[in-house]
C-alpha positions as CSV (number, residue, x, y, z in Angstrom):
1,M,6.8,-17.5,54.9
2,F,5.5,-20.5,53.0
3,G,6.8,-22.4,50.0
4,A,3.6,-24.0,48.7
5,Y,-0.2,-23.8,49.1
6,R,-0.1,-27.2,50.9
7,S,1.8,-25.6,53.8
8,M,-0.8,-22.8,54.0
9,S,-3.8,-25.2,54.1
10,R,-4.5,-24.1,57.7
11,Q,-3.9,-20.4,57.0
12,G,-7.2,-19.7,55.3
13,V,-6.2,-20.2,51.6
14,L,-9.0,-19.4,49.2
15,G,-9.4,-22.0,46.5
16,M,-10.7,-21.5,42.9
17,N,-14.1,-23.1,43.6
18,A,-14.7,-21.0,46.7
19,R,-13.5,-17.9,44.9
20,N,-15.9,-18.4,42.1
21,R,-18.9,-19.3,44.2
22,L,-18.5,-17.2,47.3
23,Y,-17.0,-14.0,45.9
24,I,-17.1,-13.7,42.1
25,G,-20.6,-15.3,41.8
26,R,-22.0,-13.4,44.8
27,Y,-20.5,-10.0,44.4
28,N,-19.9,-9.5,40.7
29,Q,-22.9,-9.1,38.5
30,R,-22.2,-10.6,35.1
31,R,-23.7,-7.6,33.3
32,L,-20.8,-5.5,34.7
33,F,-18.0,-7.8,33.4
34,P,-17.6,-6.0,30.1
35,L,-16.5,-2.9,32.0
36,V,-13.3,-4.7,33.1
37,D,-12.9,-7.4,30.4
38,N,-12.3,-4.7,27.8
39,K,-9.3,-2.5,28.7
40,L,-10.5,0.3,26.5
41,K,-13.8,0.5,28.3
42,T,-12.0,0.4,31.6
43,K,-9.8,3.3,30.6
44,Q,-12.7,5.3,29.4
45,L,-14.7,4.6,32.6
46,A,-11.7,5.6,34.7
47,Q,-11.4,8.9,32.9
48,Q,-15.0,9.6,33.7
49,Y,-14.3,9.0,37.4
50,E,-11.1,11.1,37.2
51,I,-8.9,8.1,38.0
52,A,-5.5,8.4,36.4
53,V,-4.6,6.0,33.6
54,P,-1.7,5.7,31.1
55,E,-2.1,8.2,28.3
56,L,-3.8,6.8,25.2
57,I,-1.9,7.2,21.9
58,G,-4.4,5.5,19.6
59,V,-6.7,2.6,18.9
60,I,-6.5,0.3,15.9
61,D,-9.9,-1.4,15.4
62,S,-9.8,-2.7,11.8
63,Q,-7.2,-4.4,9.5
64,H,-7.2,-1.6,7.0
65,Q,-5.9,0.7,9.7
66,V,-2.8,-1.5,10.3
67,S,-1.1,0.0,7.2
68,M,-1.4,3.4,8.9
69,L,0.2,2.3,12.1
70,S,3.4,4.2,11.5
71,K,1.5,7.5,11.9
72,H,0.7,6.6,15.5
73,L,4.2,5.5,16.2
74,L,6.1,8.3,14.4
75,G,8.8,9.8,16.7
76,L,7.9,7.6,19.7
77,E,10.9,6.2,21.7
78,S,8.7,3.9,23.8
79,F,5.1,2.7,23.8
80,V,2.9,-0.3,24.7
81,I,0.5,-2.1,22.4
82,K,-2.1,-4.4,24.0
83,P,-5.3,-6.2,23.1
84,A,-8.4,-4.7,24.7
85,K,-9.8,-8.1,25.6
86,G,-6.5,-9.9,26.4
87,S,-5.9,-11.8,29.5
88,G,-2.9,-13.2,31.4
89,G,-0.5,-10.7,29.9
90,K,-0.8,-12.3,26.4
91,G,-0.3,-10.1,23.4
92,I,1.2,-7.1,25.2
93,L,4.1,-5.6,23.3
94,V,6.4,-3.4,25.4
95,I,8.8,-1.1,23.4
96,Q,11.6,0.6,25.4
97,G,13.6,2.3,22.7
98,H,14.0,3.4,19.1
99,D,16.7,2.0,16.8
100,G,16.9,3.4,13.3
101,D,13.9,2.2,11.4
102,G,12.9,-0.2,14.2
103,W,12.4,-0.5,18.0
104,I,13.9,-2.4,20.9
105,K,11.7,-4.5,23.1
106,A,12.1,-4.7,26.9
107,S,13.9,-8.0,26.4
108,G,16.5,-6.3,24.1
109,D,15.2,-7.9,20.9
110,R,14.8,-5.6,17.9
111,V,11.4,-5.3,16.0
112,T,10.6,-3.6,12.7
113,L,7.5,-1.8,11.7
114,Q,6.4,-4.9,9.8
115,D,6.8,-7.0,13.0
116,V,4.6,-4.5,14.9
117,Q,2.0,-4.5,12.1
118,R,1.9,-8.3,12.2
119,H,1.5,-8.2,15.9
120,V,-1.4,-5.8,15.7
121,S,-3.1,-7.9,13.0
122,N,-2.9,-10.9,15.3
123,I,-4.5,-8.8,18.1
124,L,-7.4,-7.8,15.7
125,A,-7.9,-11.4,14.7
126,G,-8.5,-12.4,18.3
127,L,-5.3,-14.4,18.8
128,Y,-4.8,-13.1,22.4
129,S,-8.4,-12.2,23.4
130,L,-10.8,-14.1,25.7
131,G,-12.5,-16.8,23.7
132,G,-10.7,-15.8,20.5
133,A,-13.2,-13.0,19.8
134,Q,-12.2,-10.2,17.4
135,D,-10.4,-7.5,19.2
136,V,-9.0,-4.0,19.0
137,A,-5.4,-2.9,19.7
138,I,-4.7,-0.2,22.2
139,I,-1.5,1.9,21.9
140,E,-0.4,3.7,25.2
141,H,2.5,5.8,26.3
142,C,5.0,3.8,28.4
143,I,4.9,4.4,32.1
144,R,8.1,6.0,33.5
145,F,8.2,4.1,36.7
146,D,9.3,5.6,40.0
147,D,13.1,5.7,40.5
148,S,12.8,4.0,43.9
149,L,11.6,0.8,42.0
150,A,14.2,1.0,39.2
151,N,16.5,-1.8,40.6
152,Y,13.6,-4.2,41.3
153,S,12.5,-4.9,37.7
154,F,14.2,-5.9,34.5
155,E,13.2,-3.3,31.9
156,G,9.4,-3.6,32.3
157,V,7.3,-1.6,34.7
158,P,6.4,-3.2,38.1
159,D,2.7,-3.2,38.8
160,I,0.8,-3.6,42.1
161,R,-2.2,-6.0,42.3
162,V,-4.6,-5.2,45.1
163,I,-7.5,-7.5,45.9
164,V,-10.5,-5.3,46.8
165,C,-13.7,-6.8,48.3
166,R,-16.8,-4.6,48.6
167,G,-14.5,-1.6,48.4
168,F,-12.0,-2.8,51.1
169,P,-8.4,-3.7,50.2
170,V,-7.7,-7.2,51.5
171,M,-4.3,-8.2,50.1
172,A,-1.6,-6.8,47.8
173,M,1.5,-7.8,45.9
174,T,3.8,-6.3,43.3
175,R,4.9,-8.1,40.2
176,L,8.4,-7.5,39.0
177,A,9.3,-8.0,35.3
178,T,12.3,-10.3,34.6
179,R,14.4,-11.1,31.5
180,E,12.4,-14.4,31.3
181,S,9.0,-12.6,31.4
182,D,10.1,-10.3,28.5
183,G,9.7,-7.2,30.5
184,K,6.1,-8.0,31.5
185,A,4.8,-8.1,35.0
186,N,3.1,-11.5,34.6
187,L,3.8,-14.3,37.1
188,H,2.9,-17.1,34.6
189,Q,5.5,-15.7,32.2
190,G,8.3,-15.6,34.8
191,A,7.8,-12.4,36.7
192,V,8.6,-12.2,40.5
193,G,5.7,-11.8,42.9
194,V,6.3,-10.0,46.1
195,G,3.7,-9.8,48.9
196,L,3.2,-6.4,50.4
197,S,2.1,-5.1,53.8
198,L,-1.2,-3.4,53.5
199,K,-0.2,-1.0,56.3
200,T,3.2,0.2,54.9
201,G,3.6,-1.2,51.3
202,R,6.8,-2.9,52.4
203,A,7.8,-6.3,51.0
204,I,6.8,-9.4,53.0
205,N,7.7,-12.4,50.8
206,G,9.0,-13.1,47.3
207,V,8.2,-16.0,44.9
208,M,9.0,-16.9,41.3
209,H,7.5,-20.0,39.6
210,G,6.0,-20.9,43.0
211,K,9.3,-21.0,44.8
212,L,10.7,-18.5,47.4
213,V,13.2,-16.0,46.2
214,Q,15.3,-13.5,48.2
215,A,16.5,-11.3,45.3
216,H,15.5,-10.3,41.8
217,P,17.1,-12.9,39.4
218,D,18.4,-10.3,37.0
219,T,19.2,-7.2,39.1
220,L,20.1,-9.2,42.2
221,E,18.4,-6.5,44.3
222,R,17.3,-7.9,47.7
223,L,13.5,-8.0,47.8
224,S,13.3,-7.4,51.5
225,E,14.3,-3.8,51.0
226,L,11.4,-3.0,48.6
227,V,8.9,-0.4,49.7
228,I,6.1,0.9,47.3
229,P,6.0,4.7,47.3
230,Q,2.8,6.7,47.6
231,W,1.2,3.7,49.2
232,D,-1.9,5.2,50.8
233,E,-2.7,7.1,47.6
234,L,-2.4,3.8,45.7
235,L,-4.8,2.0,48.0
236,N,-7.3,4.8,47.8
237,L,-7.2,4.6,44.0
238,A,-7.8,0.8,44.2
239,A,-10.6,1.1,46.7
240,G,-12.3,3.7,44.6
241,C,-12.6,1.2,41.7
242,Y,-15.5,-0.4,43.7
243,E,-17.7,2.7,43.1
244,M,-16.4,3.0,39.6
245,T,-17.4,-0.5,38.5
246,G,-20.0,-1.7,41.0
247,L,-18.0,-5.0,41.2
248,G,-17.6,-6.3,44.7
249,Y,-14.6,-8.6,44.1
250,I,-11.9,-7.3,41.9
251,G,-8.1,-7.3,41.3
252,T,-6.9,-3.8,40.6
253,D,-3.6,-3.4,38.8
254,V,-1.8,-0.1,39.5
255,V,1.5,1.3,38.4
256,I,3.5,4.2,39.9
257,D,4.6,6.8,37.3
258,R,7.5,8.9,38.5
259,D,5.8,12.1,37.5
260,K,2.0,11.3,37.8
261,G,2.0,8.9,40.7
262,P,-0.4,5.9,40.9
263,M,-2.2,5.1,37.7
264,L,-4.8,2.4,37.1
265,L,-3.5,-0.1,34.5
266,E,-6.4,-2.5,34.4
267,L,-9.1,-4.4,36.4
268,N,-9.8,-8.1,36.7
269,A,-13.2,-9.5,37.8
270,R,-11.7,-12.9,38.2
271,P,-8.4,-12.2,39.9
272,G,-6.0,-15.1,40.4
273,L,-5.0,-16.8,43.6
274,A,-1.2,-16.6,43.5
275,I,-1.3,-13.4,45.6
276,Q,-1.7,-15.8,48.6
277,M,1.6,-17.5,47.9
278,A,3.3,-14.2,47.4
279,N,2.0,-13.1,50.8
280,G,2.5,-16.4,52.6
281,K,-1.1,-16.4,53.8
282,G,-4.6,-17.0,52.7
283,L,-7.3,-14.6,51.6
284,L,-10.2,-16.1,53.5
285,P,-9.7,-14.5,57.0
286,G,-9.7,-11.0,55.5
287,L,-12.6,-11.8,53.1
288,R,-14.7,-13.2,55.9
289,K,-14.1,-10.0,57.9
290,I,-15.6,-8.1,54.9
291,D,-18.5,-10.5,54.5
292,A,-19.6,-9.7,58.1
293,L,-19.8,-5.9,57.6
294,T,-23.0,-4.1,57.9
295,D,-24.5,-1.9,55.2
296,A,-23.6,1.2,57.1
297,E,-19.9,0.1,57.4
298,L,-19.9,-0.6,53.6
299,R,-21.0,2.9,52.8
300,R,-17.9,4.5,54.3
301,P,-15.8,6.7,51.9
302,A,-12.8,5.0,50.2
303,A,-10.2,6.7,52.5
304,Q,-12.0,5.4,55.6
305,R,-12.3,1.9,54.1
306,V,-8.5,1.9,53.4
307,A,-7.7,3.0,56.9
308,L,-9.8,0.2,58.4
309,S,-8.2,-2.4,56.1
310,Q,-4.8,-1.2,57.1
311,Q,-5.8,-1.6,60.8
312,W,-7.5,-5.0,60.4
313,F,-5.0,-6.6,58.1
314,A,-1.8,-5.2,59.5
315,D,0.9,-7.8,59.5
């Protein structure tokens, strides 16, 4: 366990420049980026490949549709609205309950229809999108997360980030929503990151704002007891995103629905590096192992690639 990147300098930590040059630049063709930079395109592509995704309620793609938003939300107790081209968790509105003529956010704050309409208008205007480009708003059903994870997250749904290189899972962590993160599983907004064993899905190490933590700050649940359910199925889904996108270096974000199991939330062609701090080790040793594989080894089916990763990168 390590408290800072400095203490991991001899543990094969991948830096931003090396990530961009050796992995994103080498394995990700730029023409494929739109498949993952646009969450709506990712969802549609996943459906073609029969990869489970959260159910789509509707899409708002023009300002004149904002006034009709109530038709999409009528009778809904919970839902998520997100920008198709958003990044870093910005612009995601998580609604957990209905309250008269309004709704309750994951943080407990109340919002009205007018508040939601204003938020959607901001999404369309590009307030949260990459480069400020005009965007569309996606409305999805809220994930009902697995009961075994209920005490490890404050209101919001925990997600699992898996770094996949050339179809092989290399490292994983789960991000746990907190009161501070407003129910969103985003480390920059105050979520807890927990490194996970590739072999078992069991917690290795927990961090919040770059510092080690032993328990969730709101639920007080000890992180060392956390184990992700349906782990092999989840890794198989993540590994299969290589064939789906053609991208050789990606971050796959997966959630566990209590009824439908692992579901793909989104993909990232430029995954961040904080996963190393959450795991207390660097990415480079695993990535170099994948770099050295032959073409025949790379053509293995997803399930075989997962099995090999669990063997190679066991803690």
